C-alpha positions as CSV (number, residue, x, y, z in Angstrom):
1,M,125.8,9.1,222.8
2,R,125.7,7.3,226.1
3,R,122.2,8.8,226.8
4,I,120.9,7.3,223.5
5,F,122.7,3.9,223.7
6,L,121.6,3.1,227.3
7,P,117.8,3.2,226.6
8,V,118.3,1.2,223.4
9,L,120.3,-1.4,225.3
10,L,117.7,-1.6,228.1
11,A,114.9,-2.0,225.5
12,A,116.8,-4.8,223.7
13,I,117.3,-6.6,227.0
14,A,113.6,-6.2,227.8
15,C,112.6,-7.7,224.5
16,G,114.9,-10.6,225.0
17,V,113.3,-11.3,228.4
18,L,109.9,-11.1,226.9
19,A,110.9,-13.5,224.2
20,L,112.2,-16.0,226.8
21,M,109.0,-15.6,228.9
22,A,106.9,-16.3,225.7
23,C,108.8,-19.6,225.3
24,D,107.9,-20.5,228.9
25,G,104.3,-19.5,228.5
26,G,104.8,-16.7,231.1
27,S,103.7,-13.7,229.1
28,S,100.0,-12.8,229.0
29,G,100.6,-10.1,226.4
30,L,101.9,-12.5,223.6
31,M,100.1,-15.2,221.7
32,S,99.0,-17.9,224.1
33,P,96.7,-20.9,224.2
34,E,93.9,-18.6,225.4
35,D,93.8,-16.9,222.0
36,D,91.5,-18.4,219.4
37,D,94.2,-18.2,216.7
38,Y,96.7,-20.2,218.8
39,T,97.6,-23.5,217.2
40,G,100.1,-25.8,218.7
41,Y,100.1,-28.4,216.0
42,N,99.7,-28.3,212.2
43,R,97.5,-31.4,212.5
44,A,95.7,-33.3,215.1
45,G,97.8,-33.9,218.2
46,P,97.7,-35.0,221.8
47,V,96.1,-33.1,224.6
48,S,98.6,-30.9,226.5
49,S,98.4,-30.9,230.2
50,S,100.3,-27.6,230.4
51,G,97.1,-25.6,230.3
52,K,95.8,-27.0,233.6
53,G,95.8,-24.6,236.5
54,G,95.5,-21.0,235.4
55,A,92.7,-21.7,233.0
56,K,90.8,-23.9,235.4
57,S,89.0,-21.1,237.2
58,S,87.6,-19.7,234.0
59,S,83.8,-19.8,233.6
60,S,83.9,-19.1,229.9
61,E,85.5,-20.8,227.0
62,R,89.0,-19.6,227.0
63,I,90.7,-21.6,224.3
64,S,88.3,-21.2,221.5
65,S,86.6,-17.9,221.0
66,T,82.8,-18.0,220.3
67,N,83.2,-15.0,218.0
68,S,85.7,-16.5,215.7
69,S,84.5,-17.6,212.3
70,S,87.7,-19.3,211.2
71,S,88.1,-23.0,211.6
72,I,91.9,-23.7,211.7
73,N,94.8,-21.4,211.1
74,S,97.4,-23.4,209.3
75,S,99.1,-23.6,205.9
76,S,100.1,-27.2,206.1
77,T,98.6,-30.1,204.2
78,I,96.9,-33.1,205.7
79,N,100.1,-35.1,205.4
80,S,102.5,-32.7,207.1
81,P,104.2,-33.6,210.4
82,S,103.2,-32.1,213.7
83,S,105.1,-29.0,214.5
84,G,104.8,-25.5,215.8
85,V,103.1,-23.0,213.4
86,D,102.9,-19.3,213.1
87,S,99.3,-18.5,214.0
88,S,99.3,-15.5,211.7
89,I,99.3,-17.7,208.6
90,P,96.0,-17.3,206.8
91,E,93.3,-20.0,207.1
92,E,93.4,-22.8,204.5
93,E,90.3,-24.7,203.6
94,S,89.8,-28.4,203.4
95,F,89.3,-29.9,200.0
96,L,88.7,-33.3,198.5
97,S,91.4,-34.9,196.4
98,D,88.8,-36.4,194.0
99,E,85.3,-34.9,193.8
100,T,84.0,-38.2,192.4
101,L,84.9,-40.1,195.6
102,N,83.3,-39.6,199.0
103,T,84.8,-41.9,201.7
104,I,87.8,-42.1,203.9
105,I,89.1,-45.2,205.7
106,D,90.0,-45.2,209.4
107,K,93.3,-47.2,209.3
108,R,92.9,-48.2,213.0
109,D,89.9,-50.5,212.4
110,G,89.2,-50.4,208.7
111,E,85.9,-48.5,209.2
112,V,84.8,-46.5,206.1
113,Y,83.1,-43.1,206.5
114,R,81.4,-40.9,204.0
115,V,82.5,-37.3,204.0
116,V,80.9,-34.2,202.7
117,K,82.3,-30.8,201.8
118,I,80.3,-27.8,203.1
119,G,81.7,-24.4,202.4
120,T,85.4,-24.4,203.4
121,Q,85.2,-27.5,205.5
122,V,85.1,-31.3,204.9
123,W,83.1,-33.2,207.6
124,M,82.5,-36.8,208.2
125,A,78.9,-37.5,207.2
126,E,78.6,-40.3,209.6
127,N,79.0,-40.6,213.4
128,L,82.3,-42.0,214.7
129,R,82.2,-45.8,215.3
130,Y,85.7,-46.2,216.8
131,H,85.4,-48.5,219.8
132,D,88.7,-50.5,220.1
133,A,89.1,-50.7,223.9
134,D,92.1,-53.0,223.5
135,A,94.0,-50.3,221.6
136,N,92.5,-47.5,223.7
137,S,91.6,-48.6,227.2
138,L,89.8,-45.2,227.9
139,L,87.0,-46.4,225.7
140,A,86.1,-49.3,227.9
141,K,84.3,-47.2,230.5
142,H,83.9,-43.9,228.7
143,S,81.9,-44.9,225.6
144,W,78.6,-46.6,225.2
145,C,76.2,-48.1,222.7
146,V,72.7,-46.7,222.6
147,G,71.0,-49.9,221.6
148,E,72.3,-53.2,220.5
149,E,76.0,-53.6,219.4
150,G,75.0,-54.1,215.8
151,Y,73.2,-50.7,215.8
152,C,76.3,-48.9,217.0
153,R,78.5,-50.7,214.4
154,Q,76.4,-48.9,211.9
155,N,75.3,-45.7,213.5
156,G,78.1,-44.8,216.0
157,Y,78.8,-44.8,219.7
158,V,78.4,-42.1,222.3
159,Y,81.5,-40.9,224.3
160,D,82.1,-38.7,227.3
161,F,84.3,-35.6,226.9
162,A,87.4,-37.3,228.2
163,A,87.1,-40.1,225.6
164,V,86.5,-37.6,222.8
165,V,89.7,-35.7,223.5
166,N,91.5,-38.9,224.5
167,D,92.6,-37.7,227.9
168,L,91.2,-38.8,231.3
169,G,92.7,-35.7,232.8
170,C,90.1,-33.6,231.1
171,A,87.2,-35.3,232.8
172,E,87.2,-32.9,235.8
173,D,89.8,-30.3,234.9
174,F,90.0,-27.4,232.5
175,C,92.8,-29.0,230.4
176,G,94.9,-27.3,227.8
177,I,93.9,-28.3,224.3
178,L,95.9,-27.3,221.3
179,Y,94.0,-26.9,218.1
180,P,93.4,-28.7,215.9
181,H,93.1,-31.6,218.3
182,R,92.8,-35.1,217.0
183,G,91.4,-36.8,220.0
184,I,89.9,-40.1,218.9
185,C,89.2,-39.0,215.3
186,P,90.8,-40.9,212.4
187,E,94.1,-39.7,211.1
188,G,93.8,-36.4,209.1
189,F,90.7,-35.4,211.1
190,H,90.1,-33.7,214.4
191,V,87.5,-33.0,217.1
192,P,85.8,-29.7,216.0
193,K,85.9,-26.8,218.3
194,K,82.8,-24.6,218.8
195,A,83.9,-22.1,216.3
196,E,84.1,-24.8,213.6
197,W,80.6,-25.9,214.3
198,D,79.5,-22.2,214.1
199,T,81.3,-22.1,210.7
200,L,79.4,-25.2,209.6
201,Q,76.1,-23.6,210.6
202,S,76.9,-20.4,208.8
203,N,78.0,-22.3,205.6
204,A,74.9,-24.5,205.6
205,T,72.6,-21.5,206.0
206,R,74.4,-19.6,203.2
207,L,74.3,-22.6,200.9
208,N,70.8,-23.6,201.8
209,I,71.9,-27.0,203.0
210,S,69.9,-28.9,205.5
211,L,71.8,-30.5,208.4
212,N,69.0,-32.9,208.9
213,A,68.7,-34.6,205.5
214,E,69.0,-38.2,204.3
215,T,72.0,-37.2,202.2
216,G,74.9,-34.9,203.0
217,F,75.5,-34.3,206.7
218,T,72.7,-36.8,207.8
219,S,72.3,-36.0,211.5
220,A,69.9,-38.7,212.6
221,P,69.1,-38.9,216.4
222,T,72.1,-40.2,218.3
223,G,70.6,-40.7,221.8
224,E,72.8,-40.0,224.9
225,H,74.3,-41.5,228.0
226,G,73.7,-40.0,231.4
227,D,72.9,-42.4,234.2
228,Y,72.1,-44.9,231.4
229,A,71.9,-45.0,227.6
230,K,68.7,-43.8,226.1
231,M,67.4,-43.0,222.6
232,D,65.2,-39.9,221.9
233,N,64.7,-37.7,218.8
234,C,67.7,-35.5,219.3
235,A,71.2,-35.6,217.7
236,R,73.9,-34.4,220.0
237,Y,77.6,-33.9,219.3
238,W,80.6,-33.0,221.4
239,T,83.0,-30.2,220.5
240,A,86.6,-29.8,221.8
241,S,85.7,-26.5,223.5
242,Q,85.4,-26.4,227.3
243,A,83.1,-24.2,229.3
244,N,84.8,-24.8,232.6
245,S,86.4,-27.7,234.5
246,L,83.3,-29.8,234.5
247,A,81.5,-28.8,231.3
248,A,82.1,-28.6,227.6
249,Y,80.1,-27.4,224.6
250,E,77.8,-29.6,222.6
251,F,75.7,-28.9,219.5
252,Y,72.3,-30.5,219.3
253,R,69.1,-30.5,217.3
254,C,65.8,-32.4,217.9
255,G,62.9,-33.6,215.8
256,S,62.6,-32.0,212.4
257,E,64.9,-29.1,213.1
258,T,67.4,-28.5,210.3
259,S,70.0,-26.6,212.2
260,F,71.8,-27.0,215.5
261,K,71.9,-25.1,218.8
262,S,74.8,-25.1,221.3
263,Q,75.0,-25.3,225.0
264,S,77.5,-26.3,227.7
265,Y,76.9,-29.6,229.5
266,S,78.5,-32.0,231.9
267,K,81.6,-33.6,230.6
268,D,80.5,-37.0,231.9
269,Y,77.6,-37.2,229.5
270,G,77.9,-39.4,226.5
271,Y,77.3,-37.8,223.1
272,A,78.2,-38.7,219.5
273,L,81.2,-37.3,217.6
274,R,81.5,-35.9,214.1
275,C,85.1,-35.2,213.1
276,V,86.2,-32.5,210.7
277,A,89.1,-32.7,208.3
278,D,92.4,-31.0,209.0
279,P,93.1,-28.1,206.6
280,G,94.4,-29.1,203.2
281,E,93.8,-32.0,200.9
282,V,91.6,-34.8,202.2
283,K,92.5,-38.2,200.7
284,V,89.2,-39.8,199.7
285,E,89.4,-43.4,198.5
286,K,86.0,-44.8,197.6
287,T,82.3,-44.0,196.9
288,V,79.4,-45.1,199.0
289,V,75.8,-44.0,198.5
290,S,73.9,-42.7,201.5
291,G,72.1,-45.4,203.4
292,E,74.5,-48.2,202.4
293,S,76.5,-50.1,205.0
294,S,80.0,-48.8,205.1
295,S,81.4,-50.8,208.0
296,S,84.2,-52.5,206.2
297,S,86.5,-51.2,203.5
298,S,86.9,-54.7,202.0
299,E,83.2,-54.9,201.2
300,I,83.1,-51.6,199.2
301,S,83.9,-51.1,195.5
302,S,86.4,-48.3,194.7
303,S,84.0,-47.1,192.1
304,S,80.5,-45.7,192.4
305,V,78.1,-48.1,194.1
306,E,74.6,-48.6,192.7
307,S,71.9,-48.3,195.2
308,S,70.0,-51.5,195.9
309,S,66.6,-52.1,194.2
310,S,63.5,-51.1,196.1
311,S,61.7,-54.2,194.9
312,V,62.2,-57.2,197.1
313,E,60.5,-60.5,197.8
314,S,57.7,-60.5,200.4
315,S,55.3,-63.4,200.8
316,S,56.3,-65.0,197.4
317,S,56.1,-61.8,195.3
318,E,57.8,-58.4,194.9
319,V,56.6,-55.2,196.5
320,S,57.9,-51.8,195.3
321,S,58.2,-49.5,198.4
322,S,58.7,-46.4,196.3
323,S,55.2,-46.4,194.6
324,V,53.2,-48.8,196.7
325,T,49.6,-48.2,197.8
326,L,47.8,-50.0,200.6
327,D,45.8,-52.1,198.1
328,D,49.0,-53.2,196.4
329,L,50.7,-54.6,199.5
330,E,51.2,-58.3,199.9
331,T,49.6,-60.1,202.8
332,I,50.5,-62.8,205.3
333,T,48.1,-64.9,207.4
334,D,48.6,-65.6,211.1
335,V,47.8,-69.3,211.3
336,R,47.0,-69.0,215.0
337,D,43.8,-67.1,214.5
338,G,43.4,-66.6,210.7
339,E,44.0,-62.9,210.9
340,V,45.4,-61.4,207.6
341,Y,48.0,-58.6,207.7
342,S,49.4,-56.4,204.9
343,V,53.2,-56.2,204.8
344,M,55.5,-53.6,203.4
345,K,59.2,-53.5,202.4
346,V,61.2,-50.8,204.0
347,G,64.9,-50.7,203.2
348,T,66.1,-54.2,203.6
349,Q,63.3,-55.1,206.1
350,V,59.7,-56.5,205.7
351,W,57.3,-55.0,208.2
352,M,53.7,-55.7,209.1
353,A,51.7,-52.7,207.8
354,E,49.1,-53.1,210.4
355,N,49.1,-53.4,214.2
356,L,49.0,-56.9,215.7
357,R,45.5,-58.0,216.7
358,Y,46.4,-61.3,218.4
359,T,44.6,-61.7,221.8
360,D,44.2,-65.5,222.4
361,S,45.1,-65.9,226.0
362,T,44.1,-69.6,226.0
363,E,46.7,-70.4,223.4
364,T,49.2,-67.9,224.9
365,P,48.7,-67.7,228.7
366,A,51.1,-64.8,228.9
367,L,48.4,-62.6,227.4
368,E,46.0,-63.2,230.4
369,G,45.3,-59.8,231.9
370,A,48.0,-58.2,229.9
371,T,46.3,-57.4,226.6
372,F,43.8,-54.6,226.0
373,C,41.5,-53.0,223.4
374,W,41.2,-49.2,223.3
375,Q,38.5,-48.2,225.9
376,D,37.8,-51.9,226.4
377,D,35.9,-52.1,223.2
378,P,36.8,-55.2,221.1
379,E,35.9,-53.4,217.9
380,N,38.8,-51.0,218.5
381,C,41.2,-54.0,218.4
382,K,40.1,-54.6,214.8
383,T,41.1,-51.2,213.7
384,R,43.8,-50.0,216.1
385,G,45.2,-53.4,217.0
386,A,45.6,-54.6,220.5
387,M,47.8,-53.1,223.3
388,Y,50.1,-55.3,225.3
389,L,52.2,-55.0,228.5
390,W,55.8,-55.5,227.6
391,H,56.2,-59.0,229.1
392,A,53.1,-60.1,227.1
393,A,54.6,-58.7,223.8
394,M,57.7,-60.8,224.5
395,G,55.5,-63.9,225.0
396,K,56.6,-64.2,228.7
397,T,54.7,-64.1,231.9
398,A,55.0,-61.3,234.4
399,A,57.1,-63.4,236.6
400,E,59.6,-64.0,233.8
401,C,59.8,-60.6,232.2
402,G,57.4,-58.2,233.9
403,Y,58.1,-55.1,235.9
404,G,60.9,-55.8,238.4
405,Y,62.3,-58.8,236.4
406,R,65.1,-58.7,234.0
407,C,64.3,-60.6,230.9
408,N,67.7,-60.7,229.0
409,E,66.2,-62.3,225.9
410,E,68.5,-62.5,222.8
411,S,67.3,-61.1,219.5
412,P,65.4,-61.9,217.5
413,V,62.5,-62.6,219.9
414,R,59.4,-64.0,218.3
415,G,57.3,-63.0,221.3
416,I,53.6,-63.1,220.2
417,C,54.3,-62.3,216.5
418,P,53.1,-64.5,213.7
419,E,55.4,-67.3,212.6
420,G,58.4,-66.0,210.6
421,F,58.2,-62.6,212.3
422,H,59.6,-61.2,215.5
423,V,59.3,-58.3,217.9
424,P,61.6,-55.5,216.5
425,T,64.6,-54.2,218.3
426,S,65.1,-50.5,218.8
427,S,67.8,-50.6,216.1
428,E,65.2,-52.1,213.6
429,W,62.8,-49.3,214.4
430,Y,65.6,-46.8,213.8
431,D,66.2,-48.3,210.4
432,L,62.4,-48.2,209.7
433,R,62.5,-44.4,210.4
434,Q,65.5,-43.9,208.2
435,Y,64.2,-45.5,205.1
436,S,60.4,-45.3,205.3
437,S,58.6,-43.3,202.6
438,S,55.8,-40.8,203.3
439,L,53.2,-43.5,202.6
440,E,54.9,-46.0,204.9
441,K,55.0,-43.4,207.7
442,E,51.2,-43.0,207.2
443,L,50.8,-46.7,207.7
444,I,52.9,-46.5,210.9
445,D,51.1,-43.5,212.2
446,I,47.8,-45.3,213.0
447,P,46.5,-44.1,216.4
448,T,46.9,-46.8,219.0
449,G,46.5,-45.0,222.2
450,E,48.0,-46.3,225.4
451,V,46.9,-48.0,228.6
452,D,48.5,-47.3,232.0
453,T,48.3,-50.1,234.5
454,R,50.6,-48.7,237.1
455,Y,47.8,-47.2,239.2
456,G,44.8,-49.2,238.2
457,K,43.9,-48.9,234.5
458,S,43.5,-45.8,232.5
459,F,43.5,-45.0,228.7
460,A,45.4,-42.0,227.2
461,S,47.0,-40.5,224.1
462,A,44.0,-41.3,221.8
463,T,45.6,-39.9,218.7
464,A,49.2,-41.1,219.2
465,A,50.8,-44.3,218.1
466,H,53.0,-46.2,220.6
467,Y,54.9,-49.4,219.9
468,W,57.0,-51.8,222.0
469,T,60.4,-53.0,221.0
470,S,62.3,-56.1,222.4
471,S,65.1,-53.8,223.7
472,E,65.1,-53.9,227.4
473,V,66.5,-51.0,229.4
474,N,66.4,-52.6,232.9
475,A,64.1,-54.6,235.2
476,Q,61.6,-51.7,235.1
477,G,61.5,-50.5,231.6
478,A,62.1,-51.1,227.9
479,V,62.4,-49.0,224.7
480,T,59.2,-47.8,223.0
481,W,58.9,-45.9,219.7
482,Y,56.1,-43.5,219.2
483,V,54.7,-41.6,216.1
484,S,53.1,-38.2,216.0
485,N,52.5,-36.3,212.8
486,H,54.7,-38.8,211.0
487,D,57.6,-37.9,213.3
488,I,59.0,-41.2,214.7
489,S,60.9,-41.0,218.0
490,S,61.9,-43.3,220.9
491,Q,62.0,-43.2,224.6
492,D,62.4,-45.6,227.6
493,F,59.3,-46.4,229.5
494,D,57.7,-48.5,232.2
495,K,56.9,-52.1,231.4
496,R,53.5,-51.7,232.9
497,M,52.3,-49.5,230.1
498,G,50.2,-51.1,227.3
499,Y,51.4,-50.4,223.8
500,A,50.8,-51.7,220.3
501,L,53.1,-54.1,218.4
502,R,54.4,-54.1,214.8
503,C,56.3,-57.2,213.9
504,V,59.2,-57.4,211.4
505,K,60.1,-60.4,209.3
506,D,62.9,-62.7,210.3
507,A,66.1,-62.5,208.2
508,E,66.2,-65.0,205.3
């Protein structure tokens, strides 16, 4: 009997010791934060610093497995309190409490976000716009606006990884993150880990859903912040999954791509954030149609919102942008030189449908030596429009706003546009791209070429269309938008380049 009892007793003691070690995180053989199914909270919670140290030397993603197809393992609803959870509980999907509604309200700042259900997940269909540095001091130096402030209030900010997970300790350390992790997401939502993005991709493919559409997920270019903020034609989003102490995973797509790729990148870069709902019921509250402003909950009806009419006033009569042809467009006359320009309504804006041809350097001295016709042929200015150095487009001399001089003009800037129009900001170009029809894109995609005056004078890009904005990057450069095969993108470039100009009508 003793021979049987003693081994049993020893085994029982060993199990007890293992159990105590598991409570202290000392056992590598039991469930731990390094397992993909490990979940420390039923819902979004704070970053735990207990994972720092041992995981720091890992060169691969240790907390979230790249092979897992599950999103979150939890049986709790969205309203349950934070607590420990048995990770063996089967995955529960997110679902909308009312399929006729499609928005949630961030109680921190009143921002309203459209949401979309894709497969078993409910995602925010808009980029996070949370930027209350008074309530969260981390945002003051770890988040940025790619463009003017008004642009970000509509299209979202970019954040570095530390801001996304809401822990400065994660900036240069492999910190322990317990999933689902709320970070800076609204209540009931969390920062998606890499596996959840993989699930989104899989569901979108299976359901034939484009992740680059004007409705649904709507992943328009976000820009990024490295040494400075810049806009390009890519959409980039952080995940909560780390690659090592200095890098984490992002998902990105560029141009007309309809799906995302992933890569690890430096944590100090600024990317946008899309939050995904915690498992269980998602409390939706209102309905907003795609393309409508949803910046304040007090301005939105709790019932379905009718989309605004596509017919608006332009030069004393209405223009329908949905079925317009070039001959149907209204016109304006530039009283300075008598030039007549067609104009078109795009979204809530009225744009010139032709490139500016104004070249009178006597009336406007800033144009002296700073305006050009393609290949120095005046006839080309009649068809392509003129090209201007940036300071000339702004209506300023080289000594005021040229290369090496910071201009700091406040929008709207009339520059050399006709009366009642102004040089568009990068944000206004973004809106133009969002809401322009195929015909309107054709009217924008008129080859302008470019002139480079940095090393003498040379012409290039004969078939491309390049346009200046009033958005200055620094003393050396400004934001330009370019069009190729109807694909509209932006980049920062040298003020000494000569680009065309499209003017947009002042707000009424």
